[in-house]
SEDREN-725679 format. One line per 2 residues: their letters; for each residue z, x negated, y of N, C-alpha, C, CB. Coordinates in Angstrom, 2 decimals. Glycine has a CB too. Layout:
BEGIN
A> Z X Y Z X Y Z X Y Z X Y  ...
//
This chain:
BEGIN
XX> -98.19 -30.79 44.71 -98.56 -31.28 43.38 -98.64 -30.08 42.46 -97.54 -32.36 42.83  -99.59 -30.07 41.65 -99.79 -28.98 40.71 -99.31 -29.42 39.34 -101.27 -28.54 40.65
XX> -98.29 -28.59 38.76 -97.78 -28.89 37.42 -98.50 -28.01 36.40 -96.25 -28.67 37.34  -98.79 -28.65 35.30 -99.51 -27.95 34.23 -98.56 -27.78 33.06 -100.79 -28.73 33.81
XX> -98.33 -26.59 32.62 -97.46 -26.30 31.47 -98.23 -26.60 30.21 -96.97 -24.80 31.48  -97.79 -27.69 29.59 -98.50 -28.14 28.41 -97.98 -27.51 27.11 -98.41 -29.63 28.32
XX> -96.80 -26.76 27.17 -96.24 -26.14 25.96 -97.04 -24.92 25.60 -94.76 -25.77 26.16  -97.16 -24.78 24.36 -97.91 -23.61 23.90 -97.04 -22.37 24.00 -98.40 -23.81 22.44
XX> -97.62 -21.24 23.86 -96.90 -19.97 23.95 -95.86 -19.85 22.84 -97.88 -18.79 23.87  -96.12 -20.32 21.64 -95.18 -20.22 20.51 -93.98 -21.11 20.73 -95.86 -20.59 19.21
XX> -94.23 -22.27 21.30 -93.10 -23.16 21.57 -92.16 -22.56 22.60 -93.60 -24.53 22.04  -92.76 -21.92 23.60 -91.91 -21.28 24.61 -91.07 -20.16 24.00 -92.77 -20.72 25.75
XX> -91.63 -19.39 23.10 -90.90 -18.29 22.46 -89.79 -18.84 21.56 -91.86 -17.41 21.64  -90.10 -19.96 20.88 -89.07 -20.56 20.00 -87.90 -21.06 20.80 -89.65 -21.70 19.16
XX> -88.20 -21.67 21.95 -87.13 -22.18 22.81 -86.27 -21.04 23.33 -87.70 -22.99 23.98  -86.88 -19.94 23.69 -86.11 -18.79 24.18 -85.24 -18.20 23.07 -87.06 -17.70 24.74
XX> -85.75 -18.22 21.85 -84.97 -17.72 20.71 -83.75 -18.56 20.44 -85.83 -17.66 19.46  -83.89 -19.86 20.55 -82.73 -20.74 20.34 -81.65 -20.49 21.37 -83.16 -22.22 20.39
XX> -82.07 -20.28 22.61 -81.09 -20.01 23.66 -80.31 -18.73 23.36 -81.80 -19.89 25.03  -81.00 -17.72 22.87 -80.34 -16.45 22.55 -79.33 -16.64 21.41 -81.37 -15.38 22.16
XX> -79.71 -17.41 20.39 -78.82 -17.66 19.25 -77.55 -18.37 19.68 -79.53 -18.49 18.18  -77.72 -19.42 20.49 -76.55 -20.16 20.96 -75.64 -19.26 21.82 -76.99 -21.40 21.76
XX> -76.27 -18.42 22.61 -75.46 -17.51 23.44 -74.64 -16.57 22.57 -76.36 -16.71 24.39  -75.28 -16.11 21.48 -74.57 -15.20 20.56 -73.42 -15.91 19.88 -75.54 -14.64 19.51
XX> -73.68 -17.14 19.43 -72.63 -17.92 18.75 -71.45 -18.18 19.70 -73.21 -19.26 18.24  -71.76 -18.55 20.91 -70.72 -18.82 21.88 -69.91 -17.57 22.16 -71.31 -19.36 23.17
XX> -70.62 -16.44 22.27 -69.93 -15.17 22.52 -68.99 -14.81 21.37 -70.96 -14.04 22.73  -69.48 -15.03 20.13 -68.64 -14.74 18.97 -67.41 -15.64 18.95 -69.44 -14.91 17.67
XX> -67.61 -16.90 19.27 -66.47 -17.82 19.30 -65.44 -17.39 20.34 -66.96 -19.25 19.59  -65.94 -16.96 21.47 -65.03 -16.50 22.53 -64.27 -15.27 22.07 -65.81 -16.19 23.82
XX> -64.99 -14.35 21.39 -64.33 -13.14 20.91 -63.27 -13.46 19.86 -65.37 -12.18 20.35  -63.62 -14.39 18.94 -62.64 -14.79 17.92 -61.41 -15.41 18.55 -63.28 -15.77 16.92
XX> -61.65 -16.27 19.54 -60.52 -16.91 20.21 -59.67 -15.89 20.93 -61.00 -17.96 21.19  -60.31 -14.92 21.58 -59.55 -13.89 22.26 -58.74 -13.05 21.26 -60.48 -12.98 23.07
XX> -59.37 -12.76 20.10 -58.65 -12.01 19.08 -57.44 -12.78 18.57 -59.58 -11.69 17.92  -57.62 -14.08 18.35 -56.50 -14.90 17.91 -55.38 -14.93 18.94 -56.98 -16.31 17.61
XX> -55.77 -15.09 20.19 -54.76 -15.10 21.25 -54.02 -13.77 21.33 -55.42 -15.40 22.60  -54.74 -12.67 21.09 -54.12 -11.35 21.11 -53.08 -11.22 20.00 -55.18 -10.26 20.99
XX> -53.46 -11.71 18.78 -52.52 -11.63 17.65 -51.29 -12.49 17.90 -53.21 -12.08 16.36  -51.49 -13.66 18.43 -50.35 -14.53 18.73 -49.45 -13.88 19.78 -50.84 -15.91 19.22
XX> -50.09 -13.29 20.80 -49.32 -12.62 21.85 -48.51 -11.47 21.29 -50.25 -12.12 22.95  -49.14 -10.71 20.36 -48.44 -9.57 19.78 -47.26 -10.03 18.93 -49.40 -8.73 18.93
XX> -47.44 -11.10 18.19 -46.36 -11.64 17.37 -45.20 -12.10 18.25 -46.86 -12.80 16.51  -45.52 -12.76 19.34 -44.48 -13.21 20.27 -43.74 -12.02 20.87 -45.10 -14.07 21.38
XX> -44.48 -10.95 21.16 -43.85 -9.76 21.73 -42.88 -9.14 20.72 -44.92 -8.74 22.14  -43.28 -9.10 19.43 -42.39 -8.55 18.41 -41.14 -9.41 18.27 -43.12 -8.45 17.06
XX> -41.31 -10.73 18.30 -40.14 -11.61 18.24 -39.21 -11.38 19.42 -40.59 -13.08 18.20  -39.79 -11.19 20.59 -38.99 -10.94 21.78 -38.23 -9.61 21.66 -39.88 -10.93 23.04
XX> -38.93 -8.58 21.15 -38.28 -7.28 20.97 -37.12 -7.38 19.99 -39.29 -6.24 20.48  -37.30 -8.15 18.90 -36.23 -8.33 17.93 -35.03 -9.03 18.55 -36.73 -9.11 16.72
XX> -35.29 -10.06 19.35 -34.22 -10.79 20.01 -33.47 -9.88 20.97 -34.76 -12.02 20.74  -34.23 -9.07 21.71 -33.61 -8.15 22.66 -32.74 -7.14 21.93 -34.68 -7.42 23.49
XX> -33.25 -6.60 20.80 -32.47 -5.63 20.02 -31.19 -6.26 19.48 -33.31 -5.07 18.86  -31.28 -7.49 18.98 -30.10 -8.17 18.46 -29.10 -8.44 19.58 -30.49 -9.49 17.78
XX> -29.62 -8.78 20.75 -28.74 -9.03 21.89 -28.00 -7.75 22.28 -29.54 -9.57 23.09  -28.70 -6.63 22.27 -28.08 -5.36 22.61 -27.00 -5.00 21.58 -29.15 -4.24 22.69
XX> -27.29 -5.24 20.29 -26.32 -4.94 19.24 -25.06 -5.78 19.40 -26.94 -5.17 17.86  -25.23 -7.07 19.67 -24.09 -7.96 19.87 -23.28 -7.53 21.08 -24.55 -9.41 20.03
XX> -23.97 -7.15 22.16 -23.28 -6.70 23.36 -22.47 -5.44 23.07 -24.29 -6.45 24.50  -23.06 -4.52 22.27 -22.33 -3.30 21.92 -21.08 -3.61 21.10 -23.23 -2.34 21.14
XX> -21.21 -4.58 20.18 -20.04 -4.98 19.38 -18.96 -5.58 20.26 -20.46 -5.98 18.30  -19.37 -6.40 21.21 -18.40 -7.00 22.12 -17.69 -5.92 22.93 -19.10 -7.99 23.06
XX> -18.44 -4.94 23.39 -17.83 -3.86 24.16 -16.87 -3.04 23.29 -18.92 -2.95 24.75  -17.26 -2.79 22.01 -16.39 -2.04 21.12 -15.10 -2.81 20.84 -17.12 -1.72 19.80
XX> -15.22 -4.12 20.62 -14.04 -4.95 20.39 -13.13 -4.92 21.62 -14.45 -6.40 20.06  -13.77 -4.96 22.78 -12.99 -4.89 24.01 -12.22 -3.59 24.12 -13.89 -5.05 25.22
XX> -12.86 -2.48 23.72 -12.17 -1.19 23.75 -11.03 -1.15 22.73 -13.15 -0.04 23.48  -11.30 -1.73 21.53 -10.25 -1.76 20.50 -9.06 -2.59 20.97 -10.80 -2.33 19.18
XX> -9.33 -3.72 21.60 -8.25 -4.57 22.08 -7.46 -3.86 23.17 -8.80 -5.91 22.60  -8.17 -3.16 24.02 -7.49 -2.46 25.12 -6.57 -1.36 24.59 -8.51 -1.86 26.09
XX> -6.92 -0.79 23.39 -6.10 0.26 22.80 -5.14 -0.27 21.74 -6.97 1.33 22.20  -5.07 -1.60 21.59 -4.27 -2.19 20.51 -2.81 -1.78 20.60 -4.38 -3.72 20.55
XX> -2.23 -1.83 21.75 -0.82 -1.49 21.90 -0.57 -0.03 21.57 -0.35 -1.79 23.32  -1.46 0.83 22.02 -1.29 2.25 21.73 -1.41 2.52 20.23 -2.33 3.08 22.49
XX> -2.36 1.82 19.58 -2.52 1.99 18.14 -1.27 1.52 17.40 -3.75 1.22 17.64  -0.72 0.38 17.82 0.50 -0.14 17.20 1.67 0.83 17.37 0.86 -1.50 17.80
XX> 1.80 1.43 18.53 2.86 2.40 18.76 2.70 3.62 17.86 2.89 2.82 20.23  1.44 4.04 17.72 1.18 5.20 16.86 1.51 4.89 15.41 -0.28 5.64 16.99
XX> 1.13 3.71 14.94 1.45 3.30 13.57 2.96 3.22 13.37 0.80 1.95 13.25  3.68 2.72 14.37 5.14 2.62 14.28 5.76 4.00 14.14 5.71 1.90 15.51
XX> 5.27 4.95 14.92 5.80 6.32 14.83 5.52 6.93 13.46 5.19 7.20 15.94  4.32 6.67 12.93 3.97 7.20 11.63 4.86 6.60 10.54 2.51 6.94 11.32
XX> 5.14 5.29 10.63 6.01 4.65 9.64 7.42 5.21 9.73 6.02 3.12 9.84  7.93 5.39 10.94 9.27 5.94 11.10 9.34 7.37 10.54 9.68 5.94 12.59
XX> 8.29 8.14 10.75 8.27 9.50 10.22 8.24 9.48 8.70 7.07 10.27 10.77  7.48 8.54 8.14 7.40 8.42 6.68 8.76 8.05 6.09 6.35 7.37 6.29
XX> 9.44 7.11 6.73 10.77 6.70 6.25 11.75 7.86 6.34 11.30 5.50 7.08  11.69 8.62 7.43 12.58 9.76 7.59 12.33 10.80 6.51 12.39 10.39 8.98
XX> 11.07 11.04 6.17 10.74 12.01 5.12 11.26 11.52 3.77 9.22 12.25 5.06  11.09 10.22 3.50 11.58 9.66 2.24 13.10 9.79 2.14 11.17 8.19 2.11
XX> 13.80 9.54 3.23 15.26 9.69 3.21 15.67 11.14 2.99 15.87 9.16 4.50  14.95 12.04 3.65 15.26 13.46 3.49 15.03 13.90 2.05 14.40 14.31 4.44
XX> 13.93 13.43 1.47 13.64 13.78 0.08 14.69 13.21 -0.85 12.26 13.29 -0.33  15.08 11.95 -0.61 16.11 11.32 -1.44 17.44 12.05 -1.30 16.28 9.84 -1.07
XX> 17.75 12.51 -0.06 18.98 13.24 0.16 19.01 14.57 -0.56 19.19 13.45 1.61  17.83 15.14 -0.81 17.78 16.43 -1.50 17.96 16.29 -3.00 16.47 17.12 -1.20
XX> 17.30 15.28 -3.58 17.31 15.16 -5.04 18.29 14.11 -5.54 15.93 14.83 -5.55  18.75 13.20 -4.65 19.62 12.12 -5.08 20.93 12.58 -5.67 19.89 11.24 -3.95
XX> 21.72 13.39 -4.95 23.00 13.85 -5.51 22.85 14.56 -6.84 23.69 14.78 -4.53  21.78 15.32 -7.00 21.55 15.99 -8.27 21.35 14.98 -9.40 20.33 16.92 -8.17
XX> 20.59 13.92 -9.10 20.35 12.89 -10.11 21.65 12.19 -10.49 19.35 11.87 -9.59  22.54 11.97 -9.52 23.82 11.31 -9.80 24.69 12.20 -10.67 24.55 10.96 -8.48
XX> 24.73 13.48 -10.37 25.54 14.41 -11.18 25.00 14.51 -12.60 25.58 15.80 -10.52  23.69 14.49 -12.74 23.10 14.50 -14.08 23.46 13.23 -14.83 21.58 14.65 -14.00
XX> 23.53 12.11 -14.13 23.93 10.86 -14.76 25.38 10.93 -15.24 23.75 9.68 -13.78  26.25 11.50 -14.44 27.64 11.69 -14.87 27.71 12.57 -16.11 28.48 12.31 -13.74
XX> 26.85 13.58 -16.15 26.82 14.45 -17.31 26.38 13.68 -18.56 25.88 15.64 -17.06  25.39 12.82 -18.41 24.94 12.03 -19.56 26.05 11.08 -20.04 23.68 11.22 -19.19
XX> 26.76 10.48 -19.07 27.83 9.55 -19.42 28.92 10.25 -20.23 28.44 8.94 -18.16  29.16 11.52 -19.94 30.24 12.26 -20.60 29.74 13.14 -21.73 30.98 13.10 -19.58
XX> 28.53 12.89 -22.21 27.97 13.68 -23.31 27.90 12.83 -24.57 26.56 14.23 -22.94  28.31 13.44 -25.69 28.27 12.71 -26.97 26.83 12.32 -27.32 28.87 13.57 -28.10
XX> 26.70 11.15 -27.94 25.40 10.60 -28.37 24.49 10.24 -27.20 24.70 11.59 -29.27  25.03 10.26 -26.00 24.27 9.81 -24.85 25.04 8.71 -24.16 23.98 10.99 -23.87
XX> 24.68 8.40 -22.95 25.36 7.32 -22.26 24.69 7.03 -20.94 25.41 6.08 -23.11  25.07 5.95 -20.30 24.51 5.64 -18.99 23.04 5.23 -19.08 25.32 4.53 -18.33
XX> 22.34 5.44 -18.00 20.97 4.97 -17.89 20.99 3.47 -17.62 20.19 5.73 -16.76  20.55 2.70 -18.60 20.66 1.25 -18.51 19.45 0.61 -19.18 21.98 0.75 -19.15
XX> 19.06 -0.54 -18.69 17.95 -1.26 -19.29 18.35 -1.74 -20.69 17.53 -2.47 -18.39  17.53 -1.40 -21.69 17.87 -1.70 -23.08 17.98 -3.20 -23.33 16.83 -1.11 -24.00
XX> 17.11 -3.97 -22.72 17.17 -5.42 -22.91 18.48 -5.99 -22.36 15.97 -6.09 -22.22  18.91 -5.46 -21.21 20.18 -5.91 -20.63 21.35 -5.54 -21.53 20.37 -5.30 -19.23
XX> 21.28 -4.34 -22.11 22.36 -3.90 -22.99 22.44 -4.78 -24.23 22.16 -2.44 -23.39  21.30 -5.12 -24.79 21.29 -5.99 -25.97 21.82 -7.38 -25.63 19.88 -6.10 -26.55
XX> 21.50 -7.86 -24.44 22.01 -9.15 -24.02 23.53 -9.13 -23.88 21.38 -9.58 -22.70  24.06 -8.02 -23.36 25.51 -7.89 -23.25 26.18 -7.86 -24.62 25.87 -6.62 -22.46
XX> 25.55 -7.19 -25.57 26.13 -7.15 -26.93 26.27 -8.56 -27.50 25.25 -6.29 -27.86  25.38 -9.43 -27.09 25.43 -10.80 -27.60 26.38 -11.67 -26.79 24.05 -11.42 -27.59
XX> 26.34 -11.51 -25.44 27.10 -12.41 -24.57 28.49 -11.89 -24.22 26.34 -12.66 -23.30  28.63 -10.58 -23.99 29.91 -10.02 -23.55 30.11 -8.65 -24.19 29.97 -9.91 -22.00
XX> 30.40 -8.61 -25.47 30.53 -7.31 -26.16 31.62 -6.43 -25.60 30.79 -7.53 -27.62  32.61 -7.02 -24.89 33.68 -6.19 -24.33 33.19 -5.30 -23.19 34.80 -7.08 -23.83
XX> 31.99 -5.59 -22.66 31.43 -4.78 -21.58 30.51 -3.67 -22.09 30.66 -5.66 -20.62  30.29 -3.63 -23.39 29.39 -2.63 -23.97 30.19 -1.35 -24.28 28.71 -3.17 -25.26
XX> 29.65 -0.19 -23.94 30.36 1.07 -24.21 30.62 1.26 -25.71 29.57 2.26 -23.67  31.70 1.99 -25.97 32.06 2.31 -27.34 31.33 3.57 -27.77 33.61 2.49 -27.49
XX> 30.38 3.47 -28.72 29.61 4.67 -29.11 30.46 5.72 -29.81 28.47 4.28 -30.02  31.63 5.33 -30.32 32.49 6.29 -31.03 33.47 7.00 -30.11 33.26 5.58 -32.13
XX> 33.41 6.70 -28.82 34.35 7.31 -27.88 34.12 8.81 -27.77 34.24 6.66 -26.50  35.18 9.57 -27.79 35.10 11.02 -27.65 35.23 11.37 -26.16 36.21 11.75 -28.50
XX> 34.11 11.74 -25.56 34.09 12.02 -24.12 34.93 13.22 -23.74 32.68 12.23 -23.66  35.33 14.02 -24.72 36.15 15.20 -24.42 37.58 14.80 -24.06 36.16 16.16 -25.61
XX> 37.92 13.53 -24.25 39.26 13.06 -23.89 39.39 12.84 -22.37 39.58 11.75 -24.64  38.30 13.07 -21.66 38.30 12.83 -20.20 37.46 13.91 -19.54 37.74 11.40 -19.85
XX> 37.90 14.39 -18.40 37.12 15.38 -17.64 37.28 15.13 -16.15 37.57 16.82 -18.00  36.25 15.49 -15.42 36.23 15.28 -13.97 36.62 16.56 -13.26 34.84 14.81 -13.51
XX> 37.32 16.39 -12.15 37.79 17.55 -11.39 37.20 17.64 -10.00 39.28 17.52 -11.30  36.69 16.54 -9.45 36.16 16.57 -8.08 35.15 15.45 -7.89 37.31 16.46 -7.03
XX> 34.16 15.74 -7.07 33.14 14.74 -6.72 32.80 14.93 -5.25 31.86 14.88 -7.62  32.88 13.84 -4.48 32.52 13.89 -3.05 31.66 12.67 -2.74 33.81 13.92 -2.14
XX> 30.65 12.90 -1.94 29.73 11.80 -1.60 29.32 11.90 -0.15 28.48 11.81 -2.52  29.39 10.80 0.56 28.95 10.74 1.95 28.29 9.39 2.20 30.14 10.97 2.91
XX> 27.06 9.47 2.70 26.29 8.26 2.97 26.27 7.34 1.76 26.86 7.52 4.19  26.11 7.96 0.60 25.98 7.26 -0.68 27.25 6.53 -1.11 24.85 6.28 -0.61
XX> 28.38 6.89 -0.55 29.67 6.41 -1.03 30.38 7.58 -1.69 30.54 5.81 0.15  30.58 7.45 -2.99 31.13 8.57 -3.76 32.58 8.31 -4.14 30.30 8.81 -5.02
XX> 33.34 9.40 -4.20 34.72 9.37 -4.69 34.84 10.44 -5.76 35.77 9.61 -3.53  35.30 10.04 -6.95 35.36 10.96 -8.09 36.80 11.00 -8.61 34.37 10.52 -9.23
XX> 37.27 12.20 -8.88 38.62 12.39 -9.42 38.53 13.06 -10.78 39.48 13.23 -8.45  39.58 12.84 -11.61 39.58 13.48 -12.91 40.87 13.23 -13.66 38.42 12.99 -13.73
XX> 40.88 13.64 -14.93 42.04 13.48 -15.80 41.56 12.88 -17.13 42.77 14.85 -16.04  42.45 12.11 -17.76 42.13 11.50 -19.04 43.36 11.50 -19.92 41.60 10.07 -18.86
XX> 43.14 11.39 -21.23 44.26 11.36 -22.17 45.11 10.11 -21.98 43.75 11.44 -23.61  44.44 8.96 -21.76 45.19 7.73 -21.52 44.33 6.76 -20.72 45.65 7.09 -22.86
XX> 44.90 5.60 -20.46 44.22 4.62 -19.64 42.96 4.06 -20.28 45.14 3.51 -19.33  42.93 4.00 -21.61 41.73 3.48 -22.29 40.53 4.39 -22.07 42.00 3.33 -23.79
XX> 40.77 5.68 -21.97 39.67 6.62 -21.68 39.09 6.34 -20.29 40.17 8.09 -21.78  39.96 6.07 -19.34 39.50 5.76 -17.98 38.70 4.46 -17.99 40.70 5.66 -17.00
XX> 39.18 3.48 -18.73 38.47 2.20 -18.82 37.09 2.38 -19.43 39.28 1.20 -19.64  36.99 3.25 -20.45 35.69 3.49 -21.08 34.71 4.13 -20.09 35.85 4.38 -22.32
XX> 35.21 5.07 -19.29 34.35 5.71 -18.28 33.84 4.67 -17.28 35.12 6.83 -17.55  34.74 3.84 -16.76 34.33 2.85 -15.78 33.38 1.82 -16.39 35.56 2.15 -15.19
XX> 33.58 1.49 -17.67 32.69 0.56 -18.34 31.27 1.13 -18.40 33.20 0.26 -19.76  31.16 2.39 -18.65 29.85 3.03 -18.71 29.20 3.13 -17.33 29.98 4.43 -19.32
XX> 30.00 3.49 -16.34 29.45 3.62 -14.98 29.00 2.26 -14.43 30.48 4.25 -14.05  29.71 1.20 -14.83 29.35 -0.13 -14.36 27.97 -0.55 -14.87 30.41 -1.16 -14.80
XX> 27.54 0.02 -16.00 26.22 -0.29 -16.56 25.13 0.62 -16.01 26.27 -0.18 -18.06  25.52 1.76 -15.46 24.54 2.76 -15.02 23.71 2.24 -13.84 25.25 4.05 -14.62
XX> 22.43 2.59 -13.88 21.53 2.24 -12.78 21.77 3.10 -11.54 20.09 2.38 -13.23  22.61 4.11 -11.67 22.86 5.01 -10.53 24.14 4.66 -9.77 22.94 6.44 -11.01
XX> 24.93 3.73 -10.31 26.20 3.38 -9.67 26.32 1.87 -9.52 27.38 3.94 -10.49  27.04 1.47 -8.49 27.37 0.06 -8.31 28.71 -0.04 -7.56 26.23 -0.69 -7.54
XX> 29.31 -1.20 -7.67 30.60 -1.45 -7.02 31.62 -0.36 -7.39 30.42 -1.52 -5.49  31.75 -0.10 -8.69 32.69 0.92 -9.17 34.11 0.34 -9.12 32.32 1.38 -10.64
XX> 35.01 1.06 -8.45 36.38 0.59 -8.28 37.38 1.68 -8.60 36.60 0.08 -6.85  38.32 1.33 -9.46 39.38 2.28 -9.82 40.44 2.31 -8.72 40.03 1.90 -11.19
XX> 40.77 3.51 -8.27 41.82 3.70 -7.28 43.15 3.94 -8.00 41.48 4.89 -6.32  44.27 3.88 -7.29 45.58 4.07 -7.96 45.62 5.36 -8.78 46.69 4.10 -6.92
XX> 46.10 5.20 -10.01 46.21 6.34 -10.93 47.69 6.62 -11.22 45.44 6.06 -12.25  47.94 7.78 -11.82 49.33 8.13 -12.14 49.36 9.02 -13.37 50.01 8.83 -10.95
XX> 50.50 9.00 -14.06 50.70 9.87 -15.21 51.32 11.19 -14.75 51.59 9.19 -16.27  50.77 12.27 -15.28 51.28 13.61 -14.95 51.33 14.42 -16.24 50.37 14.32 -13.88
XX> 51.91 15.58 -16.18 51.98 16.47 -17.34 50.85 17.49 -17.29 53.35 17.19 -17.40  50.21 17.66 -18.40 49.16 18.68 -18.51 49.82 20.05 -18.33 48.40 18.59 -19.89
XX> 49.27 20.86 -17.43 49.89 22.15 -17.11 49.82 23.10 -18.30 49.21 22.78 -15.90  48.94 22.85 -19.25 48.78 23.74 -20.41 49.56 23.21 -21.60 47.31 23.90 -20.79
XX> 49.28 21.96 -21.99 49.92 21.39 -23.19 51.27 20.75 -22.89 49.00 20.37 -23.82  51.54 20.51 -21.63 52.76 19.82 -21.21 52.86 18.40 -21.75 53.96 20.61 -21.66
XX> 51.71 17.86 -22.13 51.67 16.49 -22.61 51.29 15.57 -21.45 50.66 16.34 -23.78  51.70 14.30 -21.52 51.36 13.37 -20.43 49.88 13.01 -20.44 52.21 12.08 -20.53
XX> 49.29 13.03 -19.30 47.88 12.63 -19.12 47.79 11.74 -17.89 46.94 13.88 -18.97  46.63 11.16 -17.68 46.43 10.26 -16.55 45.54 10.94 -15.52 45.79 8.91 -17.02
XX> 46.05 11.03 -14.31 45.22 11.51 -13.20 44.66 10.28 -12.49 46.05 12.43 -12.20  43.33 10.18 -12.40 42.70 8.97 -11.86 41.70 9.33 -10.77 42.01 8.17 -12.99
XX> 41.27 8.31 -10.11 40.26 8.44 -9.05 39.54 7.10 -8.92 40.90 8.88 -7.67  38.26 7.16 -8.70 37.52 5.91 -8.49 36.47 6.12 -7.40 36.84 5.43 -9.81
XX> 36.08 5.01 -6.80 35.03 5.04 -5.79 33.85 4.22 -6.28 35.54 4.50 -4.42  32.68 4.55 -5.76 31.47 3.82 -6.17 30.38 4.08 -5.15 31.01 4.25 -7.60
XX> 29.42 3.18 -5.12 28.21 3.39 -4.33 27.15 3.95 -5.25 27.73 2.06 -3.65  26.50 5.02 -4.80 25.48 5.64 -5.64 24.10 5.17 -5.18 25.58 7.18 -5.58
XX> 23.20 5.05 -6.14 21.84 4.57 -5.87 20.83 5.65 -6.27 21.56 3.25 -6.63  20.04 6.07 -5.31 18.96 7.02 -5.60 17.90 6.92 -4.52 19.50 8.46 -5.70
//
């Protein structure tokens, strides 16, 4: 059978042109889709990399915590040694300056116009509640003098002489208020003759705990 092509030459060219256009459109669509898939893939890869990095960081923290825990006992022992050394240094320092501070306090107690180191508010309260415990500002400290001071492990023993028993009482009253002394106790005293004036005086001794 013989077929006769009834389409004109222009119609054939138009049909071929349409085919080319559709092919181009399809190709562009494929390229756009591939580009979109590439972008999505890249985004997923970045998310995966971030997750991996975070996982590595967490794992490193876990390992560091494990190392810290494994050294916990050693660290505690080291801290204990450092604290013990610090306490020893503080005691040594206190032992060097403490006795000096106590002797200076005794000097203040026995100096005119001075007195024991005491909280002013506490002293004012005593003046109101128990005036018999307040030192006598008119007392002449020259009526009493100290002859010996010994201290061991913050337990002090002090000896001296006074004109009479009231002078000794005034001294103990002042020391009882001092922030440097506590548990002040009078030991047995006796009357003796002053080797110079040949007058009777009181030889006394007291014990106390010193604070520094």
